[in-house]
Phi, psi and omega in degrees: 000137177243151179242131176252136181212175176227146169236142180257124182275173186300329181269010177092352178291135179257128177259129176273127187233140173239127184239131176231166178091166183292141181296333182260020180300145182290340184227143174247132175252129177245124184254127182237124185273178184267178181299128178070010178251198175205184188299340181294345174307330186263020188300321180292319183288325176298316179298317182294320179294323178295336182273010182278003177071221186290346177259014179297137178278166166282135185239126178244119175236126181227154175277123177302150176310137180076015180222156174053229181267001174285160183282164181293161177237150175288168182301323182288342178267356182270064180222157175292328174308311182294322180294323175297319177292323178298317179298318177301320181289322176300315180295317181298323185272320190253343178216064188287344181223162175088162180291148183232139169251122180260133184232121183228134174253126174056244179300332176297321175295321178293327175298318178299316179297321180291322175300316179298320181292319187268339184225055189299318182298316178295316180302310183299323183285329191251323193276120183255351180190155181229144168229115185244117190240123174048057184222181183212152172251010187230034178055225181262022182308316186258001185283117178235001179058021182071020184245163170302155187305317184292323177288323178297321179296318178295317180295319179296320179297317178294320179296317181295318178296314179297321179297321178298322178290317180296326182297340180261012186265003176071208187271009177298145178249155177303134180292145181306326182294338182279332188300316177299329178292327180283344188306311181298322179293316179296320179300313182291318187284322191259335189244160180262224185295323183246143179210106177289143182299325178296322180291316177296319178299318178297317179299317179294318178295325178295315177300322179296338178273344186275125175301147179303326179299324177286318180303316181273326190294324184280348188301314184297316181294318179297317182291335187263343189298137175224109187226024177297321179296323177297315180297321180299331178285350181254030191302334184275353183278121177293141185213152168246132181236125183232146179206152173266144182282356174250017181291117182272346182259315177232080186293173185308330179302328178294314180292323180296320179291325176296313181296325178293328179282339181244094188295343177261019181274144171258115182263127178234123175253123185264113182297136175078000185262152178260221188274342189261054186303321180302333178262318183289318183232061184299328181294315181293316180295316180296317179300315180296318180295314181297324178299315179296314183297318180297320179293321177294320176302314181296317179295324180292323178296322181285320183208111184303340181259000185274156170265173183284163179285157183299148173276148174282140175289130183241138177295144182291000000 
């Protein structure tokens, strides 16, 4: 059984939240989706967590402000700073006690890093494990879109200009007629060797729900974020880091630098996969997530205040 609810933040933005699992579960898992996507990105992982039986965690998946069924955000709210604060508020309201495992895909991973940067004491006290999927701690430092450097520079310049224009477009959403036209571009940009039609359709529908202001507004913050030093301060937190070797947005160099900053991280590189690992490689992402949750469960049984034991680093 799942419960759907909304929370209203201080600036009036409403976040749409879906909660599954027992209310008295020893561990809470919070799932954070990527830019222009929504909570449905995690559908395979939600099902797997629900199947853990009596040790199933409580699972909170919410649509980021300006995405999915959450309400639109103003331009000043379209920043990773704000998303980090939003995550802090979600935890305070919906998971005020007990160990937490934070799971982030793409912008969701960057949101977790921003939460750690802005709310370090809370993070240290609450977070018992991390799963960082197809994300980066270095903005667009390594983003080349799978192209030669000179072409990547031109594409980034065009993308940045376009994002600035979209950021001024208000709460309008992409028209349905435009989405089929975007399909080949989305296929190339987001997916690797294999792409199920259902997965591409979900990605397109998610983009169709995102206001143009959100699509463009978050771009500057995403490109500028630098949080490797923040991660280095979290060295004792066990983590799983996953990336596809065909990821055009956050290539393996992004995951490698994250894993280097987190000495207890398990780094997994998925051959032939692109940016949408929760959908493209659900088994690998689910295995990594379940491993972290089980370790946190075991540590909680031994000591309710303890975090999980470190994960072993595994060759990709």
